[in-house]
MIGUSE-385675 format. One record per atom (N, C-alpha, C): residue number from 1; residue in three letters; x, y, z. Coordinates in nm, 4 decimals. Each point is the difference from the previous one (the first is absolute). Last residue first. Layout:
// MIGUSE-385675
REC   n res     east    north       up
REC NUM ALA        X        Y        Z
...
END
This chain:
// MIGUSE-385675
REC   n res     east    north       up
REC  77 UNK  -6.4546  -9.0184  -6.7612
REC  77 UNK   0.0079  -0.1140   0.0914
REC  77 UNK   0.0726  -0.1162  -0.0581
REC  76 UNK  -0.0823   0.4208  -0.2348
REC  76 UNK   0.0849   0.0203   0.1171
REC  76 UNK   0.0157  -0.1238   0.0855
REC  75 UNK  -0.2899   0.0156  -0.3846
REC  75 UNK   0.1402   0.0086  -0.0432
REC  75 UNK   0.0945   0.0120   0.1184
REC  74 UNK  -0.4677   0.0041   0.0725
REC  74 UNK   0.0440  -0.1328  -0.0426
REC  74 UNK   0.1457   0.0000  -0.0413
REC  73 UNK  -0.2053   0.4129   0.1007
REC  73 UNK   0.0194  -0.0795   0.1218
REC  73 UNK   0.0523  -0.1403  -0.0351
REC  72 UNK  -0.1246   0.2785  -0.3572
REC  72 UNK   0.1202   0.0538   0.0657
REC  72 UNK   0.0328  -0.0811   0.1253
REC  71 UNK  -0.3998  -0.1014  -0.2191
REC  71 UNK   0.1143  -0.0435  -0.0817
REC  71 UNK   0.1300   0.0481   0.0634
REC  70 UNK  -0.3968   0.1495   0.1977
REC  70 UNK   0.0161  -0.1439   0.0221
REC  70 UNK   0.1221  -0.0516  -0.0754
REC  69 UNK  -0.1301   0.4450  -0.0655
REC  69 UNK   0.0595  -0.0168   0.1327
REC  69 UNK   0.0227  -0.1472   0.0316
REC  68 UNK  -0.2203   0.1089  -0.4028
REC  68 UNK   0.1395   0.0459  -0.0074
REC  68 UNK   0.0698  -0.0155   0.1351
REC  67 UNK  -0.4652  -0.0896  -0.0369
REC  67 UNK   0.0820  -0.1077  -0.0550
REC  67 UNK   0.1462   0.0413  -0.0050
REC  66 UNK  -0.3542   0.1893   0.3573
REC  66 UNK   0.0574   0.0364  -0.1294
REC  66 UNK   0.0911  -0.1131  -0.0471
REC  65 UNK  -0.4269  -0.0837   0.3288
REC  65 UNK   0.1440   0.0231  -0.0053
REC  65 UNK   0.0397   0.0438  -0.1395
REC  64 UNK  -0.4875   0.0464   0.3034
REC  64 UNK   0.0736  -0.0671  -0.1083
REC  64 UNK   0.1467   0.0409   0.0030
REC  63 UNK  -0.3725   0.1773   0.2732
REC  63 UNK   0.0213  -0.1398   0.0365
REC  63 UNK   0.0738  -0.0800  -0.1055
REC  62 UNK  -0.1074   0.4855   0.0179
REC  62 UNK  -0.1030  -0.0821  -0.0636
REC  62 UNK   0.0145  -0.1487   0.0319
REC  61 UNK   0.3140   0.3301   0.1499
REC  61 UNK  -0.1291   0.0272   0.0640
REC  61 UNK  -0.1122  -0.0865  -0.0561
REC  60 UNK   0.4710  -0.2129  -0.0769
REC  60 UNK  -0.0416   0.1395   0.0030
REC  60 UNK  -0.1343   0.0136   0.0704
REC  59 UNK   0.3694  -0.3982   0.1098
REC  59 UNK  -0.1067   0.0415  -0.0916
REC  59 UNK  -0.0296   0.1478   0.0140
REC  58 UNK   0.4947  -0.2093   0.0868
REC  58 UNK  -0.1288   0.0166   0.0673
REC  58 UNK  -0.1054   0.0434  -0.1004
REC  57 UNK   0.4976  -0.2968  -0.0278
REC  57 UNK  -0.0766   0.1212  -0.0336
REC  57 UNK  -0.1345  -0.0016   0.0696
REC  56 UNK   0.4175  -0.2501   0.2269
REC  56 UNK  -0.1000  -0.0209  -0.1048
REC  56 UNK  -0.0716   0.1310  -0.0311
REC  55 UNK   0.3220  -0.0608   0.3552
REC  55 UNK   0.0587   0.0376  -0.1294
REC  55 UNK  -0.1003  -0.0147  -0.1136
REC  54 UNK  -0.0761  -0.1222   0.4679
REC  54 UNK  -0.0173   0.1437  -0.0249
REC  54 UNK   0.0626   0.0448  -0.1313
REC  53 UNK  -0.1981  -0.4742   0.2212
REC  53 UNK   0.1050   0.0499  -0.0898
REC  53 UNK  -0.0251   0.1464  -0.0362
REC  52 UNK  -0.3091  -0.2376   0.2905
REC  52 UNK   0.1350  -0.0311   0.0483
REC  52 UNK   0.1095   0.0695  -0.0807
REC  51 UNK  -0.4725   0.0312  -0.1005
REC  51 UNK   0.0097   0.0360   0.1415
REC  51 UNK   0.1420  -0.0161   0.0527
REC  50 UNK  -0.1135  -0.1368  -0.4408
REC  50 UNK   0.0004   0.1464   0.0085
REC  50 UNK   0.0166   0.0464   0.1445
REC  49 UNK  -0.0556  -0.4605  -0.0849
REC  49 UNK   0.1337   0.0472  -0.0393
REC  49 UNK   0.0109   0.1516   0.0086
REC  48 UNK  -0.4205  -0.1994   0.0803
REC  48 UNK   0.0941  -0.0333   0.1076
REC  48 UNK   0.1407   0.0499  -0.0325
REC  47 UNK  -0.3316   0.0458  -0.3307
REC  47 UNK  -0.0316   0.0878   0.1127
REC  47 UNK   0.0991  -0.0235   0.1145
REC  46 UNK   0.0235  -0.2905  -0.3659
REC  46 UNK   0.0498   0.1325  -0.0363
REC  46 UNK  -0.0231   0.0968   0.1155
REC  45 UNK  -0.1857  -0.4198   0.0405
REC  45 UNK   0.1450  -0.0081   0.0184
REC  45 UNK   0.0637   0.1339  -0.0336
REC  44 UNK  -0.4520  -0.0484  -0.0887
REC  44 UNK   0.0210   0.0094   0.1454
REC  44 UNK   0.1481  -0.0084   0.0348
REC  43 UNK  -0.1363  -0.0593  -0.4507
REC  43 UNK  -0.0092   0.1405   0.0405
REC  43 UNK   0.0152   0.0190   0.1509
REC  42 UNK   0.2510  -0.4062  -0.2454
REC  42 UNK  -0.1398   0.0352   0.0267
REC  42 UNK  -0.0056   0.1442   0.0490
REC  41 UNK   0.4067  -0.1418  -0.3261
REC  41 UNK  -0.0493  -0.0271   0.1352
REC  41 UNK  -0.1487   0.0350   0.0090
REC  40 UNK   0.3433   0.0831  -0.3616
REC  40 UNK  -0.0272  -0.1429   0.0115
REC  40 UNK  -0.0466  -0.0397   0.1389
REC  39 UNK   0.1098   0.4443  -0.2084
REC  39 UNK   0.0944  -0.0595   0.0950
REC  39 UNK  -0.0185  -0.1508   0.0139
REC  38 UNK  -0.2926   0.2436  -0.2778
REC  38 UNK   0.1351   0.0286  -0.0516
REC  38 UNK   0.1065  -0.0625   0.0881
REC  37 UNK  -0.4478  -0.0148   0.1408
REC  37 UNK   0.0249  -0.0938  -0.1098
REC  37 UNK   0.1402   0.0190  -0.0564
REC  36 UNK  -0.1437   0.3061   0.3249
REC  36 UNK   0.0210  -0.1323   0.0604
REC  36 UNK   0.0305  -0.1037  -0.1081
REC  35 UNK  -0.1199   0.4272  -0.1432
REC  35 UNK   0.1329   0.0042   0.0616
REC  35 UNK   0.0320  -0.1354   0.0615
REC  34 UNK  -0.4301   0.0532  -0.1750
REC  34 UNK   0.0993  -0.0014  -0.1080
REC  34 UNK   0.1423   0.0004   0.0560
REC  33 UNK  -0.3602   0.0417   0.3059
REC  33 UNK  -0.0008  -0.1331  -0.0617
REC  33 UNK   0.1068  -0.0104  -0.1097
REC  32 UNK  -0.0723   0.4230   0.2070
REC  32 UNK   0.0614  -0.0967   0.0926
REC  32 UNK   0.0105  -0.1391  -0.0626
REC  31 UNK  -0.0126   0.3831  -0.3585
REC  31 UNK  -0.0735  -0.0146   0.1249
REC  31 UNK   0.0670  -0.1100   0.0841
REC  30 UNK   0.2399   0.3410  -0.3700
REC  30 UNK  -0.0470  -0.1354   0.0289
REC  30 UNK  -0.0803   0.0003   0.1292
REC  29 UNK   0.1562   0.3740  -0.4211
REC  29 UNK  -0.0179  -0.0293   0.1419
REC  29 UNK  -0.0551  -0.1417   0.0155
REC  28 UNK   0.2626   0.3695  -0.3772
REC  28 UNK  -0.0693  -0.1263   0.0226
REC  28 UNK  -0.0038  -0.0317   0.1497
REC  27 UNK   0.1741   0.3881  -0.2826
REC  27 UNK  -0.0656   0.0089   0.1301
REC  27 UNK  -0.0786  -0.1254   0.0335
REC  26 UNK   0.2871   0.1402  -0.3929
REC  26 UNK  -0.1409  -0.0367  -0.0133
REC  26 UNK  -0.0762   0.0144   0.1312
REC  25 UNK   0.4654   0.0870  -0.0152
REC  25 UNK  -0.0627   0.0898  -0.0974
REC  25 UNK  -0.1495  -0.0278  -0.0114
REC  24 UNK   0.2643  -0.2823   0.2704
REC  24 UNK  -0.0079   0.1333   0.0605
REC  24 UNK  -0.0726   0.0965  -0.0938
REC  23 UNK   0.0922  -0.4322  -0.1566
REC  23 UNK  -0.1036  -0.0053   0.1037
REC  23 UNK  -0.0179   0.1359   0.0659
REC  22 UNK   0.3480  -0.0461  -0.3132
REC  22 UNK  -0.1297  -0.0097  -0.0665
REC  22 UNK  -0.1132   0.0003   0.1032
REC  21 UNK   0.4389  -0.0152   0.1627
REC  21 UNK  -0.0278   0.1293  -0.0613
REC  21 UNK  -0.1376   0.0014  -0.0668
REC  20 UNK   0.1542  -0.4093   0.1746
REC  20 UNK  -0.0259   0.0947   0.1085
REC  20 UNK  -0.0365   0.1380  -0.0562
REC  19 UNK   0.1377  -0.3301  -0.3006
REC  19 UNK  -0.1332  -0.0331   0.0516
REC  19 UNK  -0.0380   0.0984   0.1100
REC  18 UNK   0.4329   0.0338  -0.1710
REC  18 UNK  -0.0966   0.0412  -0.1011
REC  18 UNK  -0.1431  -0.0265   0.0470
REC  17 UNK   0.3548  -0.1522   0.2675
REC  17 UNK  -0.0067   0.1461   0.0038
REC  17 UNK  -0.1024   0.0525  -0.1004
REC  16 UNK   0.0919  -0.4592  -0.0008
REC  16 UNK  -0.0721   0.0361   0.1222
REC  16 UNK  -0.0142   0.1512   0.0117
REC  15 UNK   0.2621  -0.1639  -0.3535
REC  15 UNK  -0.1403  -0.0324  -0.0213
REC  15 UNK  -0.0839   0.0381   0.1218
REC  14 UNK   0.4650   0.0439   0.0319
REC  14 UNK  -0.0538   0.0987  -0.0931
REC  14 UNK  -0.1485  -0.0230  -0.0262
REC  13 UNK   0.2281  -0.3157   0.2658
REC  13 UNK  -0.0083   0.1289   0.0700
REC  13 UNK  -0.0602   0.1078  -0.0906
REC  12 UNK   0.0924  -0.4185  -0.1907
REC  12 UNK  -0.1132  -0.0109   0.0922
REC  12 UNK  -0.0196   0.1315   0.0744
REC  11 UNK   0.3766  -0.0370  -0.2751
REC  11 UNK  -0.1215   0.0064  -0.0802
REC  11 UNK  -0.1252  -0.0055   0.0879
REC  10 UNK   0.4166  -0.0622   0.2056
REC  10 UNK  -0.0124   0.1384  -0.0462
REC  10 UNK  -0.1273   0.0180  -0.0817
REC   9 UNK   0.1143  -0.4341   0.1342
REC   9 UNK  -0.0452   0.0795   0.1144
REC   9 UNK  -0.0178   0.1469  -0.0371
REC   8 UNK   0.1841  -0.2869  -0.3244
REC   8 UNK  -0.1393  -0.0345   0.0239
REC   8 UNK  -0.0575   0.0812   0.1159
REC   7 UNK   0.4583   0.0373  -0.0923
REC   7 UNK  -0.0775   0.0622  -0.1074
REC   7 UNK  -0.1491  -0.0257   0.0202
REC   6 UNK   0.2958  -0.2136   0.2922
REC   6 UNK   0.0015   0.1442   0.0249
REC   6 UNK  -0.0835   0.0736  -0.1047
REC   5 UNK   0.0662  -0.4714  -0.0516
REC   5 UNK  -0.0890   0.0332   0.1115
REC   5 UNK  -0.0076   0.1507   0.0255
REC   4 UNK   0.1098  -0.1750  -0.4988
REC   4 UNK   0.0583  -0.0199   0.1327
REC   4 UNK  -0.0932   0.0542   0.1074
REC   3 UNK  -0.1151  -0.2172  -0.4903
REC   3 UNK  -0.0073   0.1250   0.0748
REC   3 UNK   0.0591  -0.0247   0.1379
REC   2 UNK   0.0039  -0.2323  -0.5288
REC   2 UNK   0.0198  -0.0188   0.1427
REC   2 UNK   0.0042   0.1367   0.0696
REC   1 UNK  -0.2107  -0.2308  -0.4787
REC   1 UNK   0.0634   0.1155   0.0604
REC   1 UNK   0.0066  -0.0217   0.1509
END
């Protein structure tokens, strides 16, 4: 079965939206180390990026990030 690029991109968008909705419903939160691992960087690199990139999600009072906000940010960039 051959899938064209537009169809594949649509499927990826739907899957990303489903993951975002699920994360929002569960309230899943990541700590600094988990967020850094997700980005494939060291936690100090994450700290530096947060200082420069104002589009990145910010941690809550507990120092953790909502996974739903991270997924939304990833989709925008």
